[in-house]
PyMOL CGO cylinders between C-alpha atoms (Angstrom):
from pymol import cmd
from pymol.cgo import CYLINDER

trace = [
    CYLINDER, 10.41, -16.72, 14.90, 12.85, -18.64, 12.71, 0.3, 1, 1, 1, 1, 1, 1,
    CYLINDER, 12.85, -18.64, 12.71, 10.09, -19.19, 10.14, 0.3, 1, 1, 1, 1, 1, 1,
    CYLINDER, 10.09, -19.19, 10.14, 9.96, -15.43, 9.54, 0.3, 1, 1, 1, 1, 1, 1,
    CYLINDER, 9.96, -15.43, 9.54, 13.61, -15.52, 8.46, 0.3, 1, 1, 1, 1, 1, 1,
    CYLINDER, 13.61, -15.52, 8.46, 13.10, -18.16, 5.78, 0.3, 1, 1, 1, 1, 1, 1,
    CYLINDER, 13.10, -18.16, 5.78, 14.05, -17.07, 2.28, 0.3, 1, 1, 1, 1, 1, 1,
    CYLINDER, 14.05, -17.07, 2.28, 11.00, -18.71, 0.72, 0.3, 1, 1, 1, 1, 1, 1,
    CYLINDER, 11.00, -18.71, 0.72, 8.69, -16.74, 3.03, 0.3, 1, 1, 1, 1, 1, 1,
    CYLINDER, 8.69, -16.74, 3.03, 10.47, -13.49, 2.19, 0.3, 1, 1, 1, 1, 1, 1,
    CYLINDER, 10.47, -13.49, 2.19, 10.05, -14.35, -1.49, 0.3, 1, 1, 1, 1, 1, 1,
    CYLINDER, 10.05, -14.35, -1.49, 6.33, -15.20, -1.13, 0.3, 1, 1, 1, 1, 1, 1,
    CYLINDER, 6.33, -15.20, -1.13, 5.55, -12.07, 0.88, 0.3, 1, 1, 1, 1, 1, 1,
    CYLINDER, 5.55, -12.07, 0.88, 7.55, -9.99, -1.60, 0.3, 1, 1, 1, 1, 1, 1,
    CYLINDER, 7.55, -9.99, -1.60, 5.57, -11.52, -4.44, 0.3, 1, 1, 1, 1, 1, 1,
    CYLINDER, 5.57, -11.52, -4.44, 2.22, -10.78, -2.78, 0.3, 1, 1, 1, 1, 1, 1,
    CYLINDER, 2.22, -10.78, -2.78, 3.15, -7.24, -1.68, 0.3, 1, 1, 1, 1, 1, 1,
    CYLINDER, 3.15, -7.24, -1.68, 4.82, -6.30, -4.95, 0.3, 1, 1, 1, 1, 1, 1,
    CYLINDER, 4.82, -6.30, -4.95, 2.02, -7.65, -7.15, 0.3, 1, 1, 1, 1, 1, 1,
    CYLINDER, 2.02, -7.65, -7.15, -0.62, -5.98, -4.97, 0.3, 1, 1, 1, 1, 1, 1,
    CYLINDER, -0.62, -5.98, -4.97, 0.92, -2.54, -5.36, 0.3, 1, 1, 1, 1, 1, 1,
    CYLINDER, 0.92, -2.54, -5.36, 1.67, -3.03, -9.05, 0.3, 1, 1, 1, 1, 1, 1,
    CYLINDER, 1.67, -3.03, -9.05, -1.95, -4.03, -9.62, 0.3, 1, 1, 1, 1, 1, 1,
    CYLINDER, -1.95, -4.03, -9.62, -3.27, -1.12, -7.57, 0.3, 1, 1, 1, 1, 1, 1,
    CYLINDER, -3.27, -1.12, -7.57, -1.16, 1.37, -9.53, 0.3, 1, 1, 1, 1, 1, 1,
    CYLINDER, -1.16, 1.37, -9.53, -2.51, 0.44, -12.97, 0.3, 1, 1, 1, 1, 1, 1,
    CYLINDER, -2.51, 0.44, -12.97, -5.84, 2.28, -13.03, 0.3, 1, 1, 1, 1, 1, 1,
    CYLINDER, -5.84, 2.28, -13.03, -4.34, 5.27, -11.21, 0.3, 1, 1, 1, 1, 1, 1,
    CYLINDER, -4.34, 5.27, -11.21, -1.58, 5.68, -13.79, 0.3, 1, 1, 1, 1, 1, 1,
    CYLINDER, -1.58, 5.68, -13.79, -4.07, 5.19, -16.61, 0.3, 1, 1, 1, 1, 1, 1,
    CYLINDER, -4.07, 5.19, -16.61, -6.49, 7.81, -15.26, 0.3, 1, 1, 1, 1, 1, 1,
    CYLINDER, -6.49, 7.81, -15.26, -4.88, 10.42, -12.95, 0.3, 1, 1, 1, 1, 1, 1,
    CYLINDER, -4.88, 10.42, -12.95, -7.96, 12.73, -12.96, 0.3, 1, 1, 1, 1, 1, 1,
    CYLINDER, -7.96, 12.73, -12.96, -10.09, 9.90, -11.57, 0.3, 1, 1, 1, 1, 1, 1,
    CYLINDER, -10.09, 9.90, -11.57, -7.51, 9.25, -8.85, 0.3, 1, 1, 1, 1, 1, 1,
    CYLINDER, -7.51, 9.25, -8.85, -7.43, 12.99, -8.08, 0.3, 1, 1, 1, 1, 1, 1,
    CYLINDER, -7.43, 12.99, -8.08, -11.19, 12.74, -7.37, 0.3, 1, 1, 1, 1, 1, 1,
    CYLINDER, -11.19, 12.74, -7.37, -10.48, 9.90, -4.95, 0.3, 1, 1, 1, 1, 1, 1,
    CYLINDER, -10.48, 9.90, -4.95, -7.87, 11.95, -3.09, 0.3, 1, 1, 1, 1, 1, 1,
    CYLINDER, -7.87, 11.95, -3.09, -10.12, 15.02, -3.05, 0.3, 1, 1, 1, 1, 1, 1,
    CYLINDER, -10.12, 15.02, -3.05, -13.05, 13.01, -1.69, 0.3, 1, 1, 1, 1, 1, 1,
    CYLINDER, -13.05, 13.01, -1.69, -11.10, 12.15, 1.47, 0.3, 1, 1, 1, 1, 1, 1,
    CYLINDER, -11.10, 12.15, 1.47, -11.16, 15.87, 2.38, 0.3, 1, 1, 1, 1, 1, 1,
    CYLINDER, -11.16, 15.87, 2.38, -7.75, 15.53, 4.04, 0.3, 1, 1, 1, 1, 1, 1,
    CYLINDER, -7.75, 15.53, 4.04, -5.23, 16.72, 1.45, 0.3, 1, 1, 1, 1, 1, 1,
    CYLINDER, -5.23, 16.72, 1.45, -4.72, 20.42, 0.70, 0.3, 1, 1, 1, 1, 1, 1,
    CYLINDER, -4.72, 20.42, 0.70, -5.94, 21.32, -2.79, 0.3, 1, 1, 1, 1, 1, 1,
    CYLINDER, -5.94, 21.32, -2.79, -2.49, 22.24, -4.04, 0.3, 1, 1, 1, 1, 1, 1,
    CYLINDER, -2.49, 22.24, -4.04, -1.22, 18.70, -3.31, 0.3, 1, 1, 1, 1, 1, 1,
    CYLINDER, -1.22, 18.70, -3.31, -4.07, 16.72, -4.87, 0.3, 1, 1, 1, 1, 1, 1,
    CYLINDER, -4.07, 16.72, -4.87, -2.79, 16.70, -8.45, 0.3, 1, 1, 1, 1, 1, 1,
    CYLINDER, -2.79, 16.70, -8.45, 0.87, 16.00, -7.62, 0.3, 1, 1, 1, 1, 1, 1,
    CYLINDER, 0.87, 16.00, -7.62, -0.24, 13.16, -5.33, 0.3, 1, 1, 1, 1, 1, 1,
    CYLINDER, -0.24, 13.16, -5.33, -2.50, 11.72, -8.03, 0.3, 1, 1, 1, 1, 1, 1,
    CYLINDER, -2.50, 11.72, -8.03, 0.41, 11.68, -10.46, 0.3, 1, 1, 1, 1, 1, 1,
    CYLINDER, 0.41, 11.68, -10.46, 3.34, 10.57, -8.28, 0.3, 1, 1, 1, 1, 1, 1,
    CYLINDER, 3.34, 10.57, -8.28, 1.75, 8.14, -5.81, 0.3, 1, 1, 1, 1, 1, 1,
    CYLINDER, 1.75, 8.14, -5.81, 0.78, 5.54, -8.46, 0.3, 1, 1, 1, 1, 1, 1,
    CYLINDER, 0.78, 5.54, -8.46, 4.29, 5.63, -9.90, 0.3, 1, 1, 1, 1, 1, 1,
    CYLINDER, 4.29, 5.63, -9.90, 5.72, 5.07, -6.42, 0.3, 1, 1, 1, 1, 1, 1,
    CYLINDER, 5.72, 5.07, -6.42, 3.38, 2.08, -6.09, 0.3, 1, 1, 1, 1, 1, 1,
    CYLINDER, 3.38, 2.08, -6.09, 4.50, 0.68, -9.45, 0.3, 1, 1, 1, 1, 1, 1,
    CYLINDER, 4.50, 0.68, -9.45, 8.23, 1.24, -8.96, 0.3, 1, 1, 1, 1, 1, 1,
    CYLINDER, 8.23, 1.24, -8.96, 8.08, 0.13, -5.32, 0.3, 1, 1, 1, 1, 1, 1,
    CYLINDER, 8.08, 0.13, -5.32, 6.22, -3.02, -6.34, 0.3, 1, 1, 1, 1, 1, 1,
    CYLINDER, 6.22, -3.02, -6.34, 8.91, -3.77, -8.92, 0.3, 1, 1, 1, 1, 1, 1,
    CYLINDER, 8.91, -3.77, -8.92, 11.62, -3.10, -6.32, 0.3, 1, 1, 1, 1, 1, 1,
    CYLINDER, 11.62, -3.10, -6.32, 10.04, -5.50, -3.84, 0.3, 1, 1, 1, 1, 1, 1,
    CYLINDER, 10.04, -5.50, -3.84, 9.65, -8.16, -6.53, 0.3, 1, 1, 1, 1, 1, 1,
    CYLINDER, 9.65, -8.16, -6.53, 13.16, -7.89, -7.94, 0.3, 1, 1, 1, 1, 1, 1,
    CYLINDER, 13.16, -7.89, -7.94, 14.92, -7.44, -4.62, 0.3, 1, 1, 1, 1, 1, 1,
    CYLINDER, 14.92, -7.44, -4.62, 16.50, -4.16, -5.69, 0.3, 1, 1, 1, 1, 1, 1,
    CYLINDER, 16.50, -4.16, -5.69, 15.85, -1.78, -2.78, 0.3, 1, 1, 1, 1, 1, 1,
    CYLINDER, 15.85, -1.78, -2.78, 13.40, -4.34, -1.36, 0.3, 1, 1, 1, 1, 1, 1,
    CYLINDER, 13.40, -4.34, -1.36, 13.70, -3.08, 2.21, 0.3, 1, 1, 1, 1, 1, 1,
    CYLINDER, 13.70, -3.08, 2.21, 13.30, 0.57, 1.25, 0.3, 1, 1, 1, 1, 1, 1,
    CYLINDER, 13.30, 0.57, 1.25, 10.22, -0.16, -0.84, 0.3, 1, 1, 1, 1, 1, 1,
    CYLINDER, 10.22, -0.16, -0.84, 8.75, -2.36, 1.91, 0.3, 1, 1, 1, 1, 1, 1,
    CYLINDER, 8.75, -2.36, 1.91, 9.31, 0.46, 4.40, 0.3, 1, 1, 1, 1, 1, 1,
    CYLINDER, 9.31, 0.46, 4.40, 7.62, 2.91, 2.01, 0.3, 1, 1, 1, 1, 1, 1,
    CYLINDER, 7.62, 2.91, 2.01, 4.68, 0.55, 1.62, 0.3, 1, 1, 1, 1, 1, 1,
    CYLINDER, 4.68, 0.55, 1.62, 4.49, 0.18, 5.40, 0.3, 1, 1, 1, 1, 1, 1,
    CYLINDER, 4.49, 0.18, 5.40, 4.20, 3.95, 5.78, 0.3, 1, 1, 1, 1, 1, 1,
    CYLINDER, 4.20, 3.95, 5.78, 1.69, 4.23, 2.92, 0.3, 1, 1, 1, 1, 1, 1,
    CYLINDER, 1.69, 4.23, 2.92, -0.49, 1.47, 4.36, 0.3, 1, 1, 1, 1, 1, 1,
    CYLINDER, -0.49, 1.47, 4.36, -0.46, 3.11, 7.78, 0.3, 1, 1, 1, 1, 1, 1,
    CYLINDER, -0.46, 3.11, 7.78, -1.39, 6.40, 6.13, 0.3, 1, 1, 1, 1, 1, 1,
    CYLINDER, -1.39, 6.40, 6.13, -4.27, 4.72, 4.28, 0.3, 1, 1, 1, 1, 1, 1,
    CYLINDER, -4.27, 4.72, 4.28, -5.50, 3.12, 7.52, 0.3, 1, 1, 1, 1, 1, 1,
    CYLINDER, -5.50, 3.12, 7.52, -5.42, 6.50, 9.24, 0.3, 1, 1, 1, 1, 1, 1,
    CYLINDER, -5.42, 6.50, 9.24, -7.22, 8.26, 6.36, 0.3, 1, 1, 1, 1, 1, 1,
    CYLINDER, -7.22, 8.26, 6.36, -9.93, 5.60, 6.10, 0.3, 1, 1, 1, 1, 1, 1,
    CYLINDER, -9.93, 5.60, 6.10, -10.27, 5.40, 9.88, 0.3, 1, 1, 1, 1, 1, 1,
    CYLINDER, -10.27, 5.40, 9.88, -10.58, 9.16, 10.23, 0.3, 1, 1, 1, 1, 1, 1,
    CYLINDER, -10.58, 9.16, 10.23, -13.30, 9.26, 7.57, 0.3, 1, 1, 1, 1, 1, 1,
    CYLINDER, -13.30, 9.26, 7.57, -15.12, 6.40, 9.27, 0.3, 1, 1, 1, 1, 1, 1,
    CYLINDER, -15.12, 6.40, 9.27, -14.84, 8.25, 12.60, 0.3, 1, 1, 1, 1, 1, 1,
    CYLINDER, -14.84, 8.25, 12.60, -16.32, 11.42, 11.21, 0.3, 1, 1, 1, 1, 1, 1,
    CYLINDER, -16.32, 11.42, 11.21, -19.02, 9.54, 9.27, 0.3, 1, 1, 1, 1, 1, 1,
    CYLINDER, -19.02, 9.54, 9.27, -17.76, 10.56, 5.84, 0.3, 1, 1, 1, 1, 1, 1,
    CYLINDER, -17.76, 10.56, 5.84, -18.26, 7.74, 3.31, 0.3, 1, 1, 1, 1, 1, 1,
    CYLINDER, -18.26, 7.74, 3.31, -15.66, 7.70, 0.57, 0.3, 1, 1, 1, 1, 1, 1,
    CYLINDER, -15.66, 7.70, 0.57, -14.51, 5.51, -2.28, 0.3, 1, 1, 1, 1, 1, 1,
    CYLINDER, -14.51, 5.51, -2.28, -11.06, 4.22, -1.36, 0.3, 1, 1, 1, 1, 1, 1,
    CYLINDER, -11.06, 4.22, -1.36, -9.68, 4.10, -4.89, 0.3, 1, 1, 1, 1, 1, 1,
    CYLINDER, -9.68, 4.10, -4.89, -7.17, 1.45, -3.89, 0.3, 1, 1, 1, 1, 1, 1,
    CYLINDER, -7.17, 1.45, -3.89, -8.11, -1.16, -6.47, 0.3, 1, 1, 1, 1, 1, 1,
    CYLINDER, -8.11, -1.16, -6.47, -10.82, 0.54, -8.50, 0.3, 1, 1, 1, 1, 1, 1,
    CYLINDER, -10.82, 0.54, -8.50, -11.89, 3.84, -9.94, 0.3, 1, 1, 1, 1, 1, 1,
    CYLINDER, -11.89, 3.84, -9.94, -13.82, 6.62, -8.27, 0.3, 1, 1, 1, 1, 1, 1,
    CYLINDER, -13.82, 6.62, -8.27, -16.47, 6.37, -10.98, 0.3, 1, 1, 1, 1, 1, 1,
    CYLINDER, -16.47, 6.37, -10.98, -17.08, 2.70, -10.14, 0.3, 1, 1, 1, 1, 1, 1,
    CYLINDER, -17.08, 2.70, -10.14, -18.10, 3.63, -6.58, 0.3, 1, 1, 1, 1, 1, 1,
    CYLINDER, -18.10, 3.63, -6.58, -20.24, 6.67, -7.32, 0.3, 1, 1, 1, 1, 1, 1,
    CYLINDER, -20.24, 6.67, -7.32, -23.43, 4.62, -7.47, 0.3, 1, 1, 1, 1, 1, 1,
    CYLINDER, -23.43, 4.62, -7.47, -22.81, 2.91, -4.11, 0.3, 1, 1, 1, 1, 1, 1,
    CYLINDER, -22.81, 2.91, -4.11, -24.94, 3.74, -1.10, 0.3, 1, 1, 1, 1, 1, 1,
    CYLINDER, -24.94, 3.74, -1.10, -23.30, 5.17, 2.01, 0.3, 1, 1, 1, 1, 1, 1,
    CYLINDER, -23.30, 5.17, 2.01, -23.68, 1.80, 3.75, 0.3, 1, 1, 1, 1, 1, 1,
    CYLINDER, -23.68, 1.80, 3.75, -21.86, 0.07, 0.89, 0.3, 1, 1, 1, 1, 1, 1,
    CYLINDER, -21.86, 0.07, 0.89, -19.08, 2.66, 1.02, 0.3, 1, 1, 1, 1, 1, 1,
    CYLINDER, -19.08, 2.66, 1.02, -18.67, 2.26, 4.79, 0.3, 1, 1, 1, 1, 1, 1,
    CYLINDER, -18.67, 2.26, 4.79, -18.53, -1.55, 4.45, 0.3, 1, 1, 1, 1, 1, 1,
    CYLINDER, -18.53, -1.55, 4.45, -15.94, -1.24, 1.69, 0.3, 1, 1, 1, 1, 1, 1,
    CYLINDER, -15.94, -1.24, 1.69, -13.89, 1.15, 3.82, 0.3, 1, 1, 1, 1, 1, 1,
    CYLINDER, -13.89, 1.15, 3.82, -13.75, -1.43, 6.64, 0.3, 1, 1, 1, 1, 1, 1,
    CYLINDER, -13.75, -1.43, 6.64, -12.65, -4.11, 4.16, 0.3, 1, 1, 1, 1, 1, 1,
    CYLINDER, -12.65, -4.11, 4.16, -9.95, -1.80, 2.80, 0.3, 1, 1, 1, 1, 1, 1,
    CYLINDER, -9.95, -1.80, 2.80, -8.65, -1.21, 6.34, 0.3, 1, 1, 1, 1, 1, 1,
    CYLINDER, -8.65, -1.21, 6.34, -8.34, -4.98, 6.77, 0.3, 1, 1, 1, 1, 1, 1,
    CYLINDER, -8.34, -4.98, 6.77, -6.47, -5.22, 3.46, 0.3, 1, 1, 1, 1, 1, 1,
    CYLINDER, -6.47, -5.22, 3.46, -4.16, -2.42, 4.59, 0.3, 1, 1, 1, 1, 1, 1,
    CYLINDER, -4.16, -2.42, 4.59, -3.51, -4.21, 7.90, 0.3, 1, 1, 1, 1, 1, 1,
    CYLINDER, -3.51, -4.21, 7.90, -2.50, -7.24, 5.84, 0.3, 1, 1, 1, 1, 1, 1,
    CYLINDER, -2.50, -7.24, 5.84, -0.16, -5.06, 3.77, 0.3, 1, 1, 1, 1, 1, 1,
    CYLINDER, -0.16, -5.06, 3.77, 1.39, -3.72, 6.99, 0.3, 1, 1, 1, 1, 1, 1,
    CYLINDER, 1.39, -3.72, 6.99, 2.01, -7.28, 8.18, 0.3, 1, 1, 1, 1, 1, 1,
    CYLINDER, 2.01, -7.28, 8.18, 3.57, -8.25, 4.83, 0.3, 1, 1, 1, 1, 1, 1,
    CYLINDER, 3.57, -8.25, 4.83, 5.79, -5.16, 4.88, 0.3, 1, 1, 1, 1, 1, 1,
    CYLINDER, 5.79, -5.16, 4.88, 6.92, -5.88, 8.45, 0.3, 1, 1, 1, 1, 1, 1,
    CYLINDER, 6.92, -5.88, 8.45, 7.70, -9.49, 7.57, 0.3, 1, 1, 1, 1, 1, 1,
    CYLINDER, 7.70, -9.49, 7.57, 9.88, -8.40, 4.63, 0.3, 1, 1, 1, 1, 1, 1,
    CYLINDER, 9.88, -8.40, 4.63, 11.69, -5.85, 6.80, 0.3, 1, 1, 1, 1, 1, 1,
    CYLINDER, 11.69, -5.85, 6.80, 12.26, -8.36, 9.61, 0.3, 1, 1, 1, 1, 1, 1,
    CYLINDER, 12.26, -8.36, 9.61, 13.15, -11.29, 7.36, 0.3, 1, 1, 1, 1, 1, 1,
    CYLINDER, 13.15, -11.29, 7.36, 15.61, -9.34, 5.23, 0.3, 1, 1, 1, 1, 1, 1,
    CYLINDER, 15.61, -9.34, 5.23, 17.23, -7.74, 8.29, 0.3, 1, 1, 1, 1, 1, 1,
    CYLINDER, 17.23, -7.74, 8.29, 17.73, -11.18, 9.86, 0.3, 1, 1, 1, 1, 1, 1,
    CYLINDER, 17.73, -11.18, 9.86, 19.09, -12.61, 6.61, 0.3, 1, 1, 1, 1, 1, 1,
    CYLINDER, 19.09, -12.61, 6.61, 21.50, -9.68, 6.33, 0.3, 1, 1, 1, 1, 1, 1,
    CYLINDER, 21.50, -9.68, 6.33, 22.66, -10.12, 9.93, 0.3, 1, 1, 1, 1, 1, 1,
    CYLINDER, 22.66, -10.12, 9.93, 23.22, -13.85, 9.41, 0.3, 1, 1, 1, 1, 1, 1,
    CYLINDER, 23.22, -13.85, 9.41, 25.19, -13.15, 6.23, 0.3, 1, 1, 1, 1, 1, 1,
    CYLINDER, 25.19, -13.15, 6.23, 27.45, -10.72, 8.13, 0.3, 1, 1, 1, 1, 1, 1,
    CYLINDER, 27.45, -10.72, 8.13, 27.99, -13.27, 10.92, 0.3, 1, 1, 1, 1, 1, 1,
    CYLINDER, 27.99, -13.27, 10.92, 28.97, -15.88, 8.33, 0.3, 1, 1, 1, 1, 1, 1,
    CYLINDER, 28.97, -15.88, 8.33, 31.47, -13.49, 6.71, 0.3, 1, 1, 1, 1, 1, 1,
    CYLINDER, 31.47, -13.49, 6.71, 33.04, -12.63, 10.05, 0.3, 1, 1, 1, 1, 1, 1,
    CYLINDER, 33.04, -12.63, 10.05, 33.44, -16.28, 11.07, 0.3, 1, 1, 1, 1, 1, 1,
]
cmd.load_cgo(trace, "trace")
């Protein structure tokens, strides 16, 4: 478990997690109506929340990604990304369970997936769940590693 506390590993996981969310925010910020279609297509969010979610979620991804990269509020952003990734897993899993193919919208536009067959959408949904599991693991590593580093720093100060 001592490897998980290493500063270089915290830095690498922060780099991967931060860059992933910054990259995923770009097309959503550039085209909120397209992202609103993605959210609507899940058939999980009440209509009144679709547009606010399509506007604010990408900015949370961008600012959270910057926070994880810079170390400013790293733990808070990693915790937010942990919750978001778990939410995405649940939303994708629920749509897989009920047999509703959808375009994830995580790293591409809704329009890009409109021509896909249902089988292609289902396969992509499974891949996105695996990506989200990876993001959960990265978030947990940052939370654990930074908590251990903080505890060690406090022990050093007290000694």
